[in-house]
ROSE-4610 file (N, C-alpha, C; in Angstrom, 1 decimal, always signed):
// ROSE-4610
residu = [M/M/M/P/P/P/D/D/D/S/S/S/A/A/A/P/P/P/Q/Q/Q/P/P/P/Q/Q/Q/L/L/L/L/L/L/H/H/H/L/L/L/V/V/V/F/F/F/G/G/G/G/G/G/E/E/E/L/L/L/V/V/V/D/D/D/L/L/L/E/E/E/H/H/H/N/N/N/T/T/T/F/F/F/K/K/K/D/D/D/L/L/L/S/S/S/K/K/K/L/L/L/D/D/D/I/I/I/V/V/V/G/G/G/L/L/L/F/F/F/P/P/P/N/N/N/Y/Y/Y/A/A/A/S/S/S/A/A/A/H/H/H/A/A/A/A/A/A/W/W/W/K/K/K/A/A/A/K/K/K/A/A/A/Q/Q/Q/Q/Q/Q/T/T/T/V/V/V/D/D/D/N/N/N/A/A/A/Q/Q/Q/M/M/M/R/R/R/Y/Y/Y/F/F/F/V/V/V/V/V/V/H/H/H/L/L/L/H/H/H/R/R/R/L/L/L/L/L/L/D/D/D/P/P/P/S/S/S/Q/Q/Q/D/D/D/A/A/A/K/K/K/S/S/S/D/D/D/H/H/H]
num = [1/1/1/2/2/2/3/3/3/4/4/4/5/5/5/6/6/6/7/7/7/8/8/8/9/9/9/10/10/10/11/11/11/12/12/12/13/13/13/14/14/14/15/15/15/16/16/16/17/17/17/18/18/18/19/19/19/20/20/20/21/21/21/22/22/22/23/23/23/24/24/24/25/25/25/26/26/26/27/27/27/28/28/28/29/29/29/30/30/30/31/31/31/32/32/32/33/33/33/34/34/34/35/35/35/36/36/36/37/37/37/38/38/38/39/39/39/40/40/40/41/41/41/42/42/42/43/43/43/44/44/44/45/45/45/46/46/46/47/47/47/48/48/48/49/49/49/50/50/50/51/51/51/52/52/52/53/53/53/54/54/54/55/55/55/56/56/56/57/57/57/58/58/58/59/59/59/60/60/60/61/61/61/62/62/62/63/63/63/64/64/64/65/65/65/66/66/66/67/67/67/68/68/68/69/69/69/70/70/70/71/71/71/72/72/72/73/73/73/74/74/74/75/75/75/76/76/76/77/77/77/78/78/78/79/79/79/80/80/80/81/81/81/82/82/82/83/83/83]
x = [+26.4/+27.3/+26.9/+27.9/+27.6/+27.2/+26.3/+25.9/+27.0/+27.6/+28.7/+28.3/+27.0/+26.5/+27.0/+27.5/+28.0/+27.0/+27.4/+26.5/+26.3/+25.1/+24.8/+25.6/+26.1/+26.8/+25.7/+25.9/+25.1/+26.0/+26.1/+27.1/+26.7/+27.8/+27.6/+28.7/+28.4/+29.3/+29.6/+30.8/+31.1/+31.8/+31.3/+31.9/+31.6/+32.3/+32.0/+32.6/+32.4/+33.0/+32.5/+33.0/+32.7/+31.3/+30.5/+29.1/+29.1/+28.1/+27.9/+27.5/+26.6/+26.2/+25.7/+25.4/+25.1/+23.6/+22.8/+21.4/+21.0/+21.9/+21.6/+22.7/+22.4/+23.5/+23.9/+24.3/+24.8/+26.3/+27.1/+28.5/+29.1/+30.1/+30.8/+31.3/+32.0/+32.7/+32.7/+31.8/+31.7/+33.0/+33.9/+35.1/+36.1/+35.7/+36.6/+35.9/+34.9/+34.3/+35.3/+35.3/+36.2/+35.4/+35.7/+35.1/+36.0/+35.5/+36.2/+36.3/+35.2/+35.2/+33.9/+33.9/+32.7/+33.0/+32.0/+32.2/+31.1/+31.4/+30.5/+29.4/+29.5/+28.4/+28.4/+27.4/+27.2/+28.3/+28.7/+29.7/+31.0/+31.5/+32.8/+32.6/+31.4/+31.2/+31.1/+30.5/+30.4/+31.7/+32.6/+33.9/+34.7/+34.6/+35.3/+34.7/+33.4/+32.7/+33.2/+33.2/+33.6/+35.1/+36.0/+37.4/+37.5/+36.8/+36.9/+36.3/+35.2/+34.5/+35.4/+36.1/+37.0/+38.2/+38.7/+39.9/+39.5/+38.3/+37.9/+37.1/+37.2/+36.4/+36.6/+37.8/+38.1/+37.4/+36.8/+36.1/+34.6/+33.9/+32.5/+31.7/+32.2/+31.5/+31.7/+32.6/+32.9/+32.0/+31.4/+30.4/+30.7/+30.6/+30.7/+29.4/+29.1/+27.8/+28.0/+27.0/+27.0/+25.8/+25.9/+24.8/+24.6/+23.4/+23.1/+22.8/+23.9/+23.7/+22.9/+22.9/+22.1/+20.7/+20.2/+18.8/+18.5/+19.4/+19.2/+19.2/+20.0/+20.1/+18.9/+18.3/+17.2/+16.2/+15.3/+14.4/+13.4/+13.2/+12.3/+12.9/+14.2/+14.9/+14.4/+14.3/+13.8/+14.9/+14.4/+15.3/+16.0/+15.4/+16.0/+17.0/+17.4/+18.2/+19.7/+20.2/+21.6/+22.0/+21.1/+21.4/+20.2]
y = [-42.3/-41.3/-41.0/-41.1/-40.8/-39.4/-39.2/-37.8/-37.2/-36.1/-35.5/-34.3/-34.1/-33.0/-33.1/-31.9/-31.9/-32.3/-33.0/-33.4/-32.1/-32.0/-30.8/-30.9/-29.7/-29.7/-29.8/-30.7/-30.9/-30.6/-29.3/-28.8/-29.3/-29.8/-30.3/-29.6/-29.3/-28.8/-29.8/-30.0/-30.9/-30.1/-30.2/-29.4/-30.2/-29.8/-30.4/-29.7/-30.2/-29.6/-30.3/-29.8/-30.5/-30.0/-30.9/-30.6/-30.4/-29.6/-29.4/-30.7/-31.4/-32.7/-33.5/-34.8/-35.7/-35.7/-34.9/-34.8/-33.7/-32.8/-31.6/-31.4/-30.7/-30.3/-28.8/-28.6/-27.3/-27.4/-26.5/-26.6/-25.8/-26.4/-25.7/-24.4/-24.3/-23.1/-22.9/-22.0/-21.8/-21.4/-20.7/-20.3/-21.5/-22.6/-23.8/-24.8/-24.4/-25.3/-25.7/-27.0/-27.5/-27.5/-26.6/-26.6/-27.4/-28.6/-29.6/-29.2/-28.7/-28.2/-28.3/-27.9/-27.9/-29.0/-29.8/-30.9/-30.9/-31.4/-31.3/-32.3/-33.3/-34.4/-35.1/-35.8/-36.5/-37.5/-38.2/-39.3/-38.8/-37.7/-37.1/-36.5/-35.9/-35.3/-36.4/-37.5/-38.6/-39.2/-39.3/-39.8/-38.9/-37.6/-36.6/-36.7/-36.7/-36.8/-38.1/-39.2/-40.5/-40.4/-39.8/-39.7/-38.9/-37.7/-36.9/-37.5/-38.2/-38.9/-40.0/-40.7/-41.7/-41.2/-40.0/-39.4/-38.9/-38.6/-38.1/-39.1/-40.3/-41.3/-41.4/-41.0/-41.1/-40.0/-38.9/-37.9/-38.0/-38.5/-38.8/-37.5/-36.4/-35.1/-34.5/-35.0/-34.5/-35.1/-34.2/-34.6/-33.9/-34.6/-34.0/-34.2/-33.2/-33.2/-32.9/-33.4/-33.1/-32.3/-31.1/-30.2/-30.2/-30.4/-30.4/-29.0/-28.3/-26.9/-26.7/-27.6/-27.5/-27.4/-28.1/-28.0/-26.6/-26.0/-24.6/-23.6/-23.8/-22.9/-23.0/-24.2/-24.5/-25.4/-24.8/-25.7/-26.5/-26.1/-26.9/-28.2/-28.4/-29.6/-30.8/-31.9/-33.1/-33.6/-33.9/-34.3/-35.7/-36.4/-37.7/-37.7/-36.5/-36.4/-36.8/-36.8/-37.0/-38.3/-39.0/-40.3/-41.1]
z = [-35.3/-34.8/-33.4/-32.4/-31.0/-30.7/-29.8/-29.4/-28.6/-29.0/-28.3/-27.5/-27.3/-26.5/-25.1/-24.6/-23.2/-22.2/-21.2/-20.1/-19.2/-18.7/-17.8/-16.5/-16.0/-14.8/-13.7/-12.8/-11.6/-10.4/-10.1/-9.1/-7.7/-7.0/-5.6/-4.7/-3.5/-2.6/-1.5/-1.1/+0.0/+1.1/+2.3/+3.4/+4.7/+5.8/+7.0/+8.2/+9.3/+10.5/+11.8/+12.9/+14.2/+14.7/+15.0/+15.5/+17.0/+17.5/+18.9/+19.6/+19.0/+19.5/+18.3/+18.5/+17.4/+17.1/+17.9/+17.6/+16.6/+16.4/+15.5/+14.6/+13.5/+12.5/+12.8/+14.1/+14.5/+14.7/+14.0/+14.1/+15.3/+15.9/+17.0/+16.7/+15.6/+15.2/+13.7/+13.2/+11.7/+11.1/+11.8/+11.2/+10.9/+11.4/+11.2/+10.3/+9.5/+8.6/+7.5/+7.1/+6.1/+4.8/+3.9/+2.6/+1.7/+1.4/+0.6/-0.8/-1.4/-2.8/-3.5/-4.7/-5.6/-6.6/-7.0/-7.9/-8.9/-10.1/-11.3/-11.3/-10.4/-10.4/-9.1/-8.8/-7.5/-7.3/-8.3/-8.1/-7.5/-8.1/-7.6/-6.3/-6.0/-4.7/-3.6/-4.0/-3.0/-2.7/-3.7/-3.5/-2.5/-2.7/-1.9/-0.4/-0.3/+1.0/+1.7/+1.0/+1.6/+2.1/+1.3/+1.7/+3.0/+3.0/+4.2/+5.4/+5.2/+6.4/+6.9/+6.1/+6.5/+7.2/+6.8/+7.4/+8.9/+9.1/+10.4/+11.3/+11.0/+11.6/+13.1/+13.6/+15.0/+15.8/+15.2/+15.8/+15.6/+16.6/+16.4/+16.1/+16.5/+16.3/+14.9/+14.2/+12.9/+11.8/+11.0/+10.0/+8.7/+7.6/+6.3/+5.5/+4.7/+4.0/+2.5/+1.7/+0.2/+0.0/-0.6/-0.9/-2.4/-2.8/-4.2/-4.7/-5.0/-5.4/-6.7/-7.6/-8.8/-8.5/-7.4/-7.0/-6.5/-5.8/-5.3/-6.4/-7.4/-8.5/-9.5/-9.6/-10.4/-9.7/-8.9/-8.1/-8.9/-10.1/-11.0/-11.5/-11.3/-11.8/-11.0/-11.7/-11.1/-10.0/-8.8/-7.7/-8.0/-9.0/-9.3/-10.4/-10.8/-12.0/-11.8/-10.6/-10.4/-9.7/-9.1/-8.5/-8.1]
């Protein structure tokens, strides 16, 4: 009989914006940050990150990031648990 226990949520946040320069992760205007969304696992967050990064490829200052929220919510969690 297959195990039907629910998989743990490994929440991830995808967001981005235009950087001041390419040397630092400092945003030009925090009010213009693009919050792409929250995702239940790394695979779906990565797909959203990749799509947004490809949409903005013509702007070298634009960067998108994936934040592993589940690690912030539970710092004792193993860092290798989601990819």
